[in-house]
Every structure is written in C-alpha cells, then in structure tokens.
C-alpha positions in Angstrom: 78.1 165.8 209.8 81.9 166.9 210.1 83.6 168.3 212.7 82.6 172.2 212.3 79.2 170.7 211.0 78.4 170.3 214.5 80.1 173.1 216.1 77.7 174.9 213.6 74.5 173.0 214.7 75.4 174.2 218.4 76.6 177.8 217.2 80.0 177.1 218.9 83.6 176.9 218.9 85.6 173.8 219.7 87.8 172.7 216.7 90.9 174.7 217.1 93.5 173.0 218.6 95.5 173.7 221.8 99.0 176.0 220.8 101.1 175.2 223.4 101.5 172.8 226.8 101.2 173.3 230.3 104.2 173.0 232.2 103.1 170.4 234.6 103.3 166.9 233.5 99.9 166.4 235.6 97.9 168.1 233.5 97.4 166.8 229.2 96.8 168.9 226.1 93.9 169.8 225.3 91.7 167.9 222.4 88.2 167.8 222.3 86.3 164.2 222.0 85.9 164.0 218.4 81.4 164.4 217.5 81.5 161.1 215.7 82.9 159.6 219.1 80.2 161.3 220.8 77.2 159.8 218.5 78.5 156.4 219.0 78.6 156.6 222.9 75.2 158.3 223.2 73.8 155.5 220.7 74.0 152.8 223.3 74.2 155.0 226.7 71.3 157.3 227.4 71.1 160.3 230.1 68.1 161.8 232.1 67.6 165.4 231.9 67.8 164.7 235.7 71.2 163.6 235.5 73.8 166.4 236.2 76.9 165.6 234.4 80.8 167.2 235.2 83.7 167.3 232.4 86.7 167.2 234.0 89.3 169.7 231.5 85.9 170.3 230.1 88.4 172.9 227.3 85.9 174.7 225.0 83.2 172.7 226.5 81.5 171.2 223.8 80.5 167.6 225.5 79.0 170.1 228.0 76.4 171.8 224.8 76.5 168.5 223.0 74.8 166.8 226.0 72.6 169.7 227.3 71.7 169.9 223.3 70.4 165.9 223.2 69.3 165.3 226.5 69.1 168.6 228.5 70.8 167.2 231.7 72.3 169.4 233.2 76.2 169.7 232.6 79.1 171.4 234.7 82.4 172.0 232.9 85.6 172.5 235.3 88.6 174.4 233.6 91.6 175.6 234.6 93.0 177.2 231.7 91.7 180.9 231.7 91.9 181.2 227.6 89.6 177.7 227.6 87.5 179.0 230.1 87.2 182.2 228.6 86.2 180.6 225.3 83.4 178.4 227.4 81.6 181.6 228.2 81.4 182.9 224.8 80.6 179.3 223.6 77.8 179.5 226.3 76.9 182.9 224.9 76.7 181.8 221.0 74.6 178.8 222.0 72.2 180.1 224.5 71.5 183.1 221.4 70.8 180.1 218.6 68.4 178.0 221.2 66.7 181.3 222.5 66.9 179.3 225.5 67.9 181.3 229.2 68.8 178.2 231.1 71.4 177.8 234.5 71.7 173.6 233.3 74.9 174.6 231.5 77.6 176.3 233.9 81.6 176.3 233.9 83.7 176.0 236.9 87.3 177.9 236.8 89.6 176.0 238.7 92.1 173.0 239.2 89.9 169.6 239.0 91.0 168.3 242.4 89.5 171.7 243.7 85.8 171.6 242.3 83.8 171.3 244.9 81.2 168.2 244.3 77.8 168.9 244.2 75.8 166.8 246.4 73.2 166.2 243.3 76.6 165.5 240.5 76.0 162.0 239.6 77.8 161.5 236.3 81.5 162.1 235.9 83.3 162.8 232.6 87.8 162.3 231.8 89.1 162.6 228.6 92.6 161.2 230.5 92.9 165.2 231.0 95.6 164.8 234.1 97.8 162.3 236.0 96.3 159.2 237.5 97.4 161.0 240.9 95.2 164.1 240.4 92.3 161.4 238.8 93.1 158.9 242.4 92.2 162.2 244.2 88.9 163.5 242.6 87.9 160.1 242.8 88.4 159.9 246.6 86.5 163.5 246.5 83.5 161.8 244.8 82.7 159.0 247.3 83.2 162.0 250.0 80.5 163.3 248.4 78.6 160.2 248.2 79.0 159.1 251.5 77.4 162.4 252.4 74.9 161.9 249.9 74.3 158.8 248.9 72.8 157.9 245.4 74.1 156.2 242.1 77.2 157.5 240.2 79.3 156.6 236.9 82.6 157.2 236.1 83.3 157.7 232.0 86.3 157.4 230.8 87.1 158.0 227.2 90.4 157.4 225.3 91.3 156.2 229.2 95.2 155.2 230.0 96.1 152.2 231.5 96.6 153.8 235.0 93.1 155.5 235.1 91.3 151.9 234.5 94.1 149.5 237.0 92.7 152.3 239.6 89.3 151.3 239.0 89.5 147.8 238.0 91.4 147.2 241.4 89.1 149.8 243.6 87.2 147.9 245.7 83.9 150.3 245.5 83.9 150.2 241.4 82.8 148.2 239.1 82.7 148.5 235.2 78.8 148.6 233.9 79.3 149.5 230.3 82.3 149.2 227.7 81.4 150.6 224.0 84.4 150.2 221.6 84.2 152.4 218.5 84.1 151.7 214.9 85.4 152.7 211.4 87.6 155.4 211.7 88.2 154.8 215.4 88.2 150.6 215.5 92.0 150.2 214.4 93.1 152.0 218.0 92.2 150.1 221.2 92.2 153.1 223.0 89.2 154.2 221.3 86.4 153.2 223.5 84.7 154.3 226.3 84.3 152.6 229.4 81.8 153.3 232.0 82.1 152.5 235.9 79.6 152.6 238.7 79.4 151.8 242.3 79.3 148.4 243.9 75.8 147.4 244.7 
C-alpha cells in the first residue's frame, strides 16, 4: 500500500510535509515514519494491548493510530507544535468516526517533550530523531525517575537515530540493545534506516 492508502485506511491525514522550520536548533523538522518502515518493524517487534506507548514529537499522530489499529495498545502522542497538535485532534476525531469507537486509549499532549509527565504505566517510548541529544538525555532521565518510583520494564525505540542518541544509550550503564531491525527494499542502502530497541539491564 502507498502512503496515502494507509491514511485512507485509518481515515487520517499525515502525509503533507512541514512548511518552515522551528526556530530552535534543538527541535528538528517534522517527518512521519514511513508506513512501509512501520510494517517492517511490527513484523519483528510486537506490542501488547497492555502496553502504553509514548511517541515524542508525534507530529500528526501517524504512529499512534497505526499502533492502535494493529495492537489496540494505549498510545500517547507528545507534540509541541500548535498546528500539528490540532491536526492530531482532527485525525483522532476522523479515526474514531471510521472505527465507530469511543476510546481513551489514544490521547495527545500539547507540550514540550521534556515537560511531559511520565505516566506510571508508560512502558514503550518512541523517538524518530525529533530533537537534540541534550533534550533526549533529559527525557531519558525523566523516564528513569519514573521507573525508580514505579518499577517496570521499559523499552526505548529509535528510528533513524542520530549517532548521538546511540552513543548515549550504548554508554549508559542501565541500558542494553535488545533488538535491531534493519529495513529492506528501498530503505536498505541507507544505514540509518533501521529501528533500535533498548531496554533496561536486568
């Protein structure tokens, strides 16, 4: 299926590119994870309906709706951009209209990623290189503080991750690489086209 066909299936609109850039170098340009890449990831990595997934820099919510459609997991999108947040809410309305569901399993937070209050049940955290490693490090610390208060297994999912993100987690004493999903087809010529899954050391 093509990008717009997935959008049609989910009754959402996520394919239009971002116009302009954020004024801070800490925040990167919006680009949704390709549906083809998500398909490959979730052929090798499964979620449960008991998982609670947080997408930092969720854009228009593509990942959130894709995950809920396939796994019925609880999904939270964190987005600081006013326009994208409004598009998330519009997409949520049309998604629920098509599925004829009333659910609180999909929600969005309009705030900076570093200001998101980690929920005690959040256990899967997704990053498509949305901001600088300095912000990423702060969010990881927020996650670890939550885990210290409410012990649970958590995983960090990176797509097209910057070398800085990888170096930080590889050098971190509490994390280990659990899974790598290298993409095929149109993606395989680019070494950054992969998903990395890090979890806490046992």
